[in-house]
C-alpha positions in Angstrom: -121.5 67.2 33.5 -122.1 67.3 29.7 -119.6 68.4 27.1 -118.7 67.7 23.5 -115.6 68.2 21.4 -113.7 66.7 18.5 -112.2 63.3 19.1 -108.6 64.6 18.2 -109.0 67.5 20.6 -110.0 65.2 23.5 -107.3 62.7 22.7 -104.7 65.5 22.7 -105.8 66.6 26.1 -105.8 63.1 27.5 -102.4 62.4 26.1 -100.9 65.4 27.9 -102.6 64.7 31.2 -101.8 61.0 31.2 -98.1 61.7 31.5 -98.6 62.3 35.2 -100.5 59.1 35.9 -98.7 56.7 38.3 -97.4 53.5 36.9 -98.6 51.7 40.1 -101.1 53.0 42.6 -102.9 51.6 45.7 -105.5 54.4 45.4 -107.9 54.1 42.4 -108.6 57.9 42.5 -105.0 58.7 41.4 -105.3 56.3 38.5 -107.9 58.7 37.2 -108.0 62.0 35.4 -110.1 64.7 36.9 -112.4 66.3 34.2 -113.8 69.7 35.1 -116.2 71.3 32.6 -117.2 75.0 32.7 -117.2 78.2 30.7 -116.6 76.6 27.3 -113.6 74.5 28.3 -112.7 71.3 30.0 -109.7 71.1 32.4 -108.0 67.8 32.8 -105.8 67.1 35.8 -103.7 64.1 36.7 -101.2 63.5 39.5 -98.9 60.8 41.1 -98.3 63.1 44.2 -94.8 64.1 43.0 -95.8 65.2 39.4 -99.0 67.0 38.5 -100.2 68.0 35.0 -103.1 70.2 34.2 -104.3 71.0 30.7 -107.4 72.5 29.2 -109.2 72.2 25.9 -112.0 74.0 24.2 -115.4 72.3 24.3 -119.1 72.9 24.0 -120.2 72.7 27.7 -123.9 72.1 28.1 -123.8 71.3 31.8 -121.0 72.2 34.2 -119.5 69.6 36.5 -116.6 67.5 37.5 -115.8 63.8 37.5 -112.8 61.4 37.8 -112.4 58.8 35.1 -109.7 56.0 35.0 -107.2 57.7 32.7 -105.6 54.8 30.7 -109.0 53.1 30.3 -110.7 56.2 29.1 -107.9 57.0 26.7 -108.2 53.6 25.1 -112.0 54.1 24.7 -111.7 57.5 23.1 -109.0 56.2 20.6 -111.3 53.5 19.5 -114.3 55.8 19.0 -115.3 56.9 15.5 -113.8 60.0 14.1 -115.8 63.2 14.7 -117.5 64.7 17.7 -117.4 63.0 21.0 -120.0 63.7 23.7 -119.4 63.0 27.4 -122.4 62.9 29.7 -122.8 61.9 33.4 -121.5 62.1 36.9 -119.7 59.8 39.4 -123.0 58.5 40.8 -124.6 57.2 37.6 -121.4 56.8 35.6 -120.3 58.4 32.3 -121.9 57.9 28.9 -119.6 58.4 25.9 -121.2 58.7 22.5 -119.8 59.3 19.0 -121.5 58.8 15.7 -123.4 55.5 16.1 -121.3 54.3 19.1 -122.2 54.5 22.7 -120.3 53.3 25.8 -121.0 53.5 29.6 -118.3 53.5 32.1 -117.9 53.9 35.9 -116.6 57.2 37.4 -115.3 58.4 40.8 -116.1 61.2 43.1 -114.2 64.4 42.3 -114.3 65.5 45.9 -111.9 62.6 46.7 -109.3 63.8 44.2 -106.0 65.2 45.8 -105.8 68.9 46.0 -103.2 70.7 43.9 -100.1 72.4 45.4 -100.5 76.2 45.9 -97.9 77.9 43.8 -96.5 81.4 44.5 -96.6 83.2 41.2 -94.5 86.1 42.4 -91.1 84.3 41.8 -90.7 83.3 38.2 -88.6 83.6 35.0 -89.5 82.9 31.4 -87.6 81.5 28.4 -88.5 80.1 25.0 -90.0 76.6 25.1 -87.5 75.4 22.5 -84.5 76.7 24.6 -85.7 75.0 27.8 -86.4 71.7 25.9 -82.8 71.8 24.5 -81.3 72.6 27.9 -83.1 69.6 29.5 -82.2 67.2 26.7 -78.5 68.2 26.8 -78.2 67.5 30.5 -80.9 65.1 31.8 -79.2 62.0 30.3 -76.3 62.5 32.8 -78.5 62.2 35.9 -78.0 59.2 38.2 -80.4 56.2 38.0 -79.3 54.9 41.5 -81.8 56.2 44.1 -79.2 55.9 46.9 -78.2 59.5 46.1 -81.5 61.2 45.4 -80.0 64.6 44.6 -78.2 63.2 41.6 -81.4 61.8 40.1 -82.4 65.3 39.1 -81.0 68.4 37.3 -79.8 71.5 39.2 -81.5 74.7 38.0 -79.2 77.6 39.1 -80.2 81.1 38.3 -77.6 83.8 39.1 -78.0 87.3 37.7 -79.4 86.7 34.3 -77.6 83.4 33.7 -79.6 80.1 34.0 -77.4 77.0 34.3 -78.8 73.5 34.3 -76.4 70.8 35.6 -76.6 67.0 35.9 -74.0 64.6 37.1 -73.9 60.9 38.2 -70.4 60.5 39.6 -68.9 59.5 36.2 -69.8 62.4 34.1 -71.2 65.9 34.2 -73.4 67.9 31.7 -73.8 71.6 31.9 -75.9 74.0 29.8 -76.2 77.8 30.3 -78.5 80.4 28.8 -79.1 84.1 29.2 -82.5 84.9 30.8 -83.9 88.4 30.3 -86.5 88.8 33.1 -84.7 87.0 36.0 -84.9 88.9 39.2 -84.4 86.3 42.0 -81.5 83.9 42.5 -82.6 80.3 42.3 -80.9 77.0 43.2 -83.3 74.0 43.0 -83.2 70.4 41.9 -85.9 69.1 39.5 -86.5 65.4 39.2 -85.4 63.8 35.9 -88.7 62.0 35.5 -90.6 65.3 35.6 -88.1 66.9 33.2 -88.5 64.0 30.8 -92.3 64.4 30.7 -91.9 68.2 30.3 -89.8 67.7 27.2 -92.6 65.7 25.6 -95.0 68.7 26.1 -92.7 71.6 25.3 -92.6 72.7 21.7 -89.5 73.6 19.7 -90.7 77.1 19.2 -89.9 80.5 20.7 -93.3 80.5 22.5 -92.6 81.3 26.2 -92.7 78.9 29.2 -92.9 80.5 32.6 -91.1 78.7 35.5 -92.3 79.4 39.0 -90.1 78.0 41.8 -90.6 78.0 45.5 -89.5 75.9 48.5 -91.0 72.6 47.6 -92.4 72.9 44.1 -91.7 74.1 40.6 -94.5 74.9 38.0 -93.9 75.2 34.3 -96.8 77.1 32.6 -97.1 77.1 28.9 -100.1 77.9 26.7 -102.9 75.7 28.0 -100.8 73.4 30.2 -99.3 73.5 33.7 -96.7 71.0 34.9 -96.1 71.0 38.7 -93.3 68.9 40.1 -92.1 68.4 43.7 -88.5 69.5 44.0 -85.7 67.2 45.3 -84.6 68.3 48.8 -80.9 68.5 49.6 -77.7 70.3 48.7 -76.4 69.7 45.2 -72.8 68.8 44.8 -70.4 71.7 44.3 -69.8 71.0 40.7 -67.6 73.9 39.6 -64.4 72.6 41.3 -64.9 69.4 39.4 -64.3 71.1 36.1 -60.6 71.4 35.3 -59.3 74.8 34.5 -56.3 73.9 32.4 -56.0 70.9 30.1 -52.8 70.2 28.2 -54.2 68.5 25.1 -56.9 70.0 22.9 -58.2 68.7 19.6 -61.0 69.5 17.2 -63.0 66.7 15.6 -66.1 66.2 13.5 -68.9 65.4 15.9 -70.8 63.0 13.6 -67.7 61.2 12.5 -66.7 60.6 16.1 -70.2 59.6 17.1 -70.5 57.0 14.3 -67.0 55.6 15.0 -67.7 55.1 18.7 -71.1 53.7 18.0 -69.6 51.0 15.8 -66.8 50.2 18.2 -69.4 49.9 21.0 -71.1 47.1 19.2 -68.2 44.8 20.0 -68.4 45.3 23.8 -72.1 46.2 24.2 -73.0 42.8 25.8 -70.0 42.7 28.1 -70.5 43.2 31.8 -66.8 43.7 32.2 -64.3 45.4 30.0 -67.1 47.2 28.2 -65.0 50.1 27.2 -63.4 51.5 24.0 -59.8 52.8 23.8 -58.8 56.1 22.3 -55.2 56.5 21.0 -53.8 59.7 19.5 -51.4 59.3 16.7 -50.2 61.6 13.9 -53.4 63.6 13.6 -55.6 60.5 13.9 -57.8 59.5 16.8 -57.7 55.7 16.7 -60.6 54.0 18.5 -60.5 50.3 19.3 -62.6 47.7 21.2 -62.1 44.0 21.9 -64.2 41.2 23.3 -64.9 37.5 22.8 -67.3 38.7 20.0 -64.5 40.3 18.0 -62.7 43.5 17.7 -63.1 46.9 16.1 -60.7 49.6 14.7 -61.8 53.1 13.7 -59.8 56.2 12.6 -61.1 59.7 12.9 -59.0 62.7 11.8 -58.5 65.6 14.1 -56.8 69.0 14.2 -54.9 70.4 17.2 -52.3 68.8 19.4 -52.4 65.7 21.6 -49.6 63.8 23.3 -49.4 60.1 22.4 -51.4 58.2 25.0 -54.2 55.7 25.4 -57.5 56.5 27.3 -60.4 54.2 28.0 -64.0 55.4 28.0 -67.5 54.0 28.6 -68.8 54.4 25.0 -72.4 54.9 26.1 -71.4 58.1 28.0 -69.8 59.4 24.9 -72.6 58.5 22.5 -75.3 60.1 24.8 -73.3 63.4 24.8 -72.6 63.5 21.1 -76.2 62.8 20.2 -77.3 65.9 22.1 -74.8 68.4 20.6 -76.0 70.1 17.4 -72.7 71.7 16.3 -70.7 70.2 13.5 -67.4 70.2 15.3 -66.5 69.7 19.0 -63.4 70.4 21.1 -62.0 67.4 23.0 -59.7 68.5 25.9 -57.7 66.3 28.3 -54.5 66.0 30.2 -53.7 62.4 31.3 -55.3 58.9 30.9 -56.8 59.2 34.4 -57.9 62.8 34.5 -61.3 64.2 33.4 -61.9 64.8 29.7 -64.0 67.9 28.7 -66.1 68.1 25.5 -67.4 71.5 24.3 -68.7 72.9 21.0 -66.0 74.7 19.0 -68.0 77.9 19.0 -69.6 79.1 22.2 -69.3 78.4 25.9 -72.9 77.6 26.8 -72.4 73.8 26.8 -69.8 71.6 28.6 -69.6 67.9 29.1 -67.1 66.2 31.4 -66.5 62.5 31.4 -64.2 60.4 33.6 -62.0 57.8 31.8 -62.0 54.1 32.9 -58.8 52.4 34.2 -57.2 50.3 31.4 
């Protein structure tokens, strides 16, 4: 195998492929990136068995071939090479020679025949949406997935396609995040759970543009295909929690508040209780058109006032501040609606305009 390309082009491809490298592996072959050069391009593939990323880059291919190179080690070598054209020459038997300007390095390589085969994806079942829209949907929900592996289905986001409405849902037992979007070319109903880790890596590759991403889903795998890159993830098996009955239909109190003002006030109050393992909550009190936020610990205490419009009965509600901050950071609208009934019932947050985003949070017992 012999190919050459600009250093920045090669680094870009390695950075994308490296996102699927395992953090730990007992098999050296999966610590590598499979390089396949042919027809004026080089295809880079990496996998940790549950997540696979394949991307391609334009190159001057003098001799076709394939080889597996330790991904993180190779990335470090290329980053330290001089700027300009990089030439890669060799095979797994004699190793790889990397040259650039007046620099030359030789490294070991592995047999491409030993590299795991990729999942076969049925391309007949798919739908498309803008990359920026999918990225936003993931960012507005993924933070609400569970970290505890004892309930695997909650460590991913549900992708539910009914008619032409795509809904992405995440919940961890204390909160729920839901984002909906109209999808034009949807033909088949879908209800699958994608792992949070795969979605997190996907957001790092997706652009903020209207360029399309095609999603192919089948029984065990989902593939996202965009421009020069394919991201394949194993789906989480199991039945997702029936989330719709969790969302209350009628809430007695409804107020409108400036999102950024609320975010900054909670963030400041959180400082006082951030290091607490117990009583790490903030208290909301509604009084005369003001939302009063307080927190108290051995470190000190905090008092914040945020004006609101609307009506709310006088009461105190305790919340985990992190749950609030993560939600508010992922809403772009200037104002939000805050709806609730009692100090022990779920609270719902939505943008003032539109119904495509909903966040539900359970209060803490005071």
